[in-house]
N, C-alpha and C positions, 0 to 999 in steps of 0.2 A: 553231221559227219558221215562220210561214205561208209557203207557196209561191205562194199565190194569193188573190184577192179575188172574192167572189161579189156580183153586183149583181142586184137583182130589180126588174123593171118591175111595180109593184103594180097598175097599171091593167090589164095583160094577164093577170095571174095569176088563175086560177079556183079555187085552193085544192084542187087534185086530190091533193096530197101525194105525187106520184110522185117529185119531187126529194128529199123528206125520206127516202123509203124507200131510195134508192140511195146516199145520201151515206155514205161509210165513216167519216167523222170527225164525224158528227152536227152539222154546221155549220148546218143549216136546221131550222126547224119552222114550223108554221102559227101565225100570230098569233092570240092569244086576245083582243086588244083592238082591233085595226084591222079595218075593213071598207073595201073599195074601192068605187068608184061602182056596180059591178054587184052589190054585196052579198055578196061573197066575202071570207073571211078569207085574205089573201095569205100566202105564205111569207115568212119573215124570217130574217136571219142572226142566230144566237145565240152564236157564238164565232168566233175568228179562227184556227182550226186547219185552214183550207182547204189541201189539198195540190195543188190545181189539176188534179184528175183529169178535170174537166169532165163527170162522169157526170150531174150535176144538169141542166146545160144540154142535154145530148144527150137526156135523158129528157123534158124539158118539151115537151108537145104544143103549147103556145102561144108558144114562143120568147120567154118572159118572163125568161130568165136568161142573163146573160153572166158569163164567168169571165175575170179578168185574171190572167195568169201573171207572176210575178216571176222575175228572173234570179238 
């Protein structure tokens, strides 16, 4: 059962893939179909295995990620 939920502000995401590289549960990947207004492929959530470690949010240089922790 997931312990958290990742939300990505696609407008702020620059597709650097740093969040993808640090996620221990492989919850994120870069979109292959979406482009944001700046022309970047934003990160997207691909499964609900989030453990709420917040590594992705801490690593994001653009503060585009928030993690909601469940009790």
